[in-house]
N, C-alpha and C positions, 0 to 999 in steps of 0.2 A: 683779296682772294677768298672765295667761299670754301670753307672746309665742311665736309660732310662725314658723319660717322658711319661706321660699318654696322649695318643692322642685320643680324642673323635671325634665323627662324626661331620661333618661340620655344620649340622643343629643345633645339640645340643649346640655346642660351639658358634655358631653365636648368639644363644639365651642367653648364658652365657655372652658373650661380650655385647650384647644389654642391658641385665639386669644391668650389672655393669655400663655401660656408662649412661644409662637413670636414674637409681636410684641415682648415684653419682651427676649428674647434677641437678636432681630435689631436692635433699637434700642439695646441696651446697658444698659437699666435694667429688670431683670426685674419682672414682676408675680408675686407669690407665690401659691401654693396651700397652704393649711393644712388640718389636720384635728385632731379631738379624739380622745383615747384613753380618756377617762373620761366619766361621765354628768353631770358638774357643770353642763353647759349645756343639758340636756334641759328642755323639749321643743324649744327653739330649734334646737339642733344635737345630734342623736343621736350616741351613741358610734360612732365609726368613720366618721362623715360628714365631708365636706370643705367648704371655703368658699374664696371668693376673698379674698385678703388684700392690700389696697392699702398699699404702703409709706408710713410716716409722713411721709416727705419730701413726699409729694403731698397728704396729707389735712389737714395742719395739726393744731392742737390738738383732741383729742377733746372731746365734750360728753356729759353724762349721757344714757344710752340707747345710746351707741355700744358695740359689742363690739370689744375691742382685744386684740392679742397683745403681751404684755410679758414682760420678763425678771424673773421673780419671784425674791425673795431667800430666802423660807422655804417657800413652797408646794411640797409634795412634794420638799423638799430643794433647791429652786431650779430655774431653767430656764424655758423658754417656757411661758406659761400664757395661755389664752384665756378671758376673763371680761368681763362687762359693767360699764361705768362707771355707778355709781349716784349719785355725788356728787363735786363738785369743791371742794376745800378749799385754803387757803393753803399747806398742807404737801404737797399732792399729790392724786391721785385715789383715791376709795374705790371698790373693785371687788367684784363678787360673781358667782358662778356662778348662772345662773337657777334651778337645782335646789337651791341651797344656802339654808338658812334664815338664815345669818349672813353678813356681809361678810367679805372676806379680812382686813380690818383689825381685825375683832373677835378674830381670832386673833393670830398672831405677825407677819403680813406688814405692813411699814410702808406708808404711802401711796405710790402709784405715781407716780414722777416722769416728766417728759417724756422724759428721756434713756433710760428703760427701755422705752419704747413702740416696738415694731418695726413694727407694721402695724395697720390697722383693717379689720374685716370689711366687705365690700361689702353694702350694704342697699338694698332697693327698697321704697319706701313704708314705711320704718321696720322692715322685716323682713329678716333675714339670708338671703341667697341661699345655700342649701346644695347640696352635691353628694352625693347618697346613696351611701354605702358607698365613697366615694373613699379614705378613710384605710385602710379594710380592704383595698382593692385595692392601695394603695401598699405596705402592710406585707407583703402576700402576694407581690407582685411583687418587693419587695426581697429577701425570703428566697429566692425562686426565682432571682433574678439572682446572689445570692451562691453558691447551690449550683451553678448553671451555671458560674460563674466558676471555682469550685474544681475541678469535674470537668474542665472544658476545660483548665485549667492542668495538672492531673494527667495528662491524656491526652497532651499535647504535651511534658510534661516541663519546664515552666517555672513560675515562681512567679506570673507575671502575664501575661495575654494582652491583653485590652482593658480590664480593670478594670470595676467595676460601672458607673461612669459611661459608659464606652465601650459596654458592652452596652445600657445604658439608651438611649443615643443611637441605636443601631441599631434597637432595638425601637420607639422613638418614630418614626423615619423610616418603618418598616414600617407602624406604626399609622396614620400620616398618609396613606400611600398607600392602605391598605385602607379608611380612612374616605372618602377621595375617591371610590374605586371604588363603595363602597356608596351614597354620596349620589347619584352619577350613575345607578346602577342603580335606586334607589328613585324618582327623578324620572321615569324612563322606564317604570316598572312601574305601571300603573293599579291592579292588584290590591292591591299593597302600599300604595299611596297611599290606596285606598278603605278598607282596614282601619284605617289610622291616622286617616283623616278621620271614620270612623264613631264613634270614641271621643271625643266632644266633652268628656267629663268630664276628660280628661287633655290637652286641647288647649292649646297655649301660643300666645299672640298673637305671630306672627313679628315684629311691629313692636317688641315689648318685647325679644325675643331679639336682634334686629338692633341695637337701641339698646345692649344690653349689650355686643355685640361692639365697637361703635363706642366705647363708653366705655372699654373696656380698651385699645384701640389708642391712643386719645387720651391716656389716663393714662400709658401707656408712653412715648409720644412726648414728652409734656410733661416727664416725668422725665428723658428722654435729653437734653433741651435745657436744663433748669433746674438739675438736680443737679450736673453737672460744671462749670457756669459760675458766674458771680457775681463778687464783688469779692475781690481778693487784696491784702492790706495788706503793706507793707514797713516794718519798723522800722530806720531809717537812723541811723547815728552819723556826724556830720560831725567828723572828727578833724584834728589838726594834723600827722598823719604818715600814711604809707602803711601799709596792712595787707593781709594775705593773706585776711582775712575779707571776703566779698563785700559785706556791708552796712556795713562800716566804711570810709568813703570819705574821702579827704583833702579838706579844705574847698576848695570852688571847682572841684573836678574831677568828672569823670563816670565812672561804672563801669557795666559791662554785666552784667545778670543774666538767665539764660535762664528763660523761662516755658514749661513744657511744655503742649502741647495734645494730649491723647490721645483717641482714639475707640475705645471698646471694643465698639461694635456693628458690624453688617454694612451699615449705611446711611451713605454719606459725609456729612460735616458741613462747615459753613462757620462759622468763628468770627471775630468782630470784637473786637479787644483795644484798648480805649480807655484813654488815660492819664488819671490822676486829678488832674493839676495841671501847672503850667508846668515843674516840675522833673523831669518824667518824659516820655519819648517811647517809642514802640513801633515796631518794624520787623520784619516787615511788620505793618501794622495789621489785615490780613485774612489768615486762614490756612484753606486748604482741606485737610481730612484725609480720607484714604480709609478704607475698611472696616478695622477693627482695626489701625489705623496710628497713628503719632504724629509730631508735628513740634514745633517750638519757635518762640517769638517772643522777640526780643531786647528786653528792657526796659532802657532807658538811664536811669540815675538820677543827677542832678547834686546834689552836696552843697552846701548853702548856704555862704556865706562865713563865717558865724559857726559856731563849734563848738557841739555839743550833740546832743540826741536829737530826731529828727524822724520823723514817720510819713507815708508817702505810699501811694498805692494805684493799682491798675489794675482795670478791669472788663471781663470777658469776656461777650459775648453769643453764644450758640451756637444754630445752626439746623440741622435735618435738611435735607440737600441733596435734597429731593424736588421742588423747583421749580427752574427754570433759574436759574443764578447771576445773570444780569443782573436777573431779577425780584426775587430776594432783595436784591441790592444797591440796587435802586430803592426797595423797601419799607423797607429799613433806613435809607436816606437820609431818608425821611419821619419815621420814628420807630422805635426799636429794638424796640418791642413789636409792630409791625405784621407783620413776617414770622412771628413766633411765632403770632399769632392766625390768620393766613392759612394757615399750614401745618397747624395743628390743625383748622381748618375743612375743608380739603381732605381730610385723612386721615379725619376723622370722617364727612363726607358720603360719601366713597368707600366706607368700610367699611360704613356703614349701607345704602347702595345695593346693595352686593354681597350683604349679608345678606338684604335683601329679595328680590333676584333668586334666591338659592339657596333661600330658604324658601317661595317661591311665594305664592299668595293668602293674605290675612290672615284670612279668615273660613272656617270649616269648610264652610259651604254653598257659598261661592264656590269652595273647593278641590274639592268634589265636582262642582260644575257644570263646572269646568275639566277635571276628569278625564273626565266624561261626554262633553264636547265632543271631547276627544282620542280617546276610544274610538270615537265616531261617525266622526270623521275617519279613524281607522285602518281601521274596517270599510269605509268608502266606498272607500278606496284599495285594500283587498284585493279588493273586488268588481270594481273596474275591472281589476285585474291578472289575476284568475282568472275 
């Protein structure tokens, strides 16, 4: 059976990509964008097309039918490969490019293990959402950035000015500004809106597009709260003597171990660090961390009176500080999962609402009707003025 990807308009997909990149970077857990350089995934993903790649930490174990990005061992000499999972076996996953007649494992590639999987392609109704010519644009832009960097460095007589990443950041900022200006201009221009509305064959349901925005933001937010947190175990040795090793503790005594709490995003976070047993205490139990900042919690571990090897642990719950601190404290007091669900609900609903506001009416006929109403209102105002 031939599978085809969902290809959305360039403007809508550019905004999806922008939402994913910006929200991921702001929250500290990037949503990736990938692209294919060969035709092994055609017609699902054409050569040079891009796709939204959700990190494997968020997607869990893949299932047959999913398109994954994995670190191949033998395909094209090894490296990142984007193929579809066709079977799950006790040894690992069997994969195949949609355009290939044989599976990768029919060749030299061993079954793909979970540790090799980097991301899963975002699918809507079982179809991969593709970004036409994204990969071609990235490679072209990369070459242009490299040439610009070389010429600029040569002109000022230095080996490096901004670097490729610095230039890319500048261009991304300019692109965001231009996109915002263009979006406002189109919303105020009936002629442009009318031309877009007349082409119903390429119309995209704004509700679906807005849901895509919300999904990307929620995925990035969930990763920012889940991936850095979790349970930390400590293997403690209760010894008969003092030691300079932090987890070799004299029996019956207490040692302090720092637990770092780092925030790599631009949104403040609040973490609660809970002790996993009576032999462990944390101070402070709640840590607020600013954007791209770091603090530490002191974990005090008491060694048992009997010598030997013991395992103890702590658990960190991390939340984006997008709600007032007293609200997060109150929700956390009820259940640790409640702030998590509330924050994702607020971010998802807010992003969806913003997307619907920016996209306008969901039906082409409603869109044209709204445009006609605006045109009549504008003509009425002009008649009164002149």
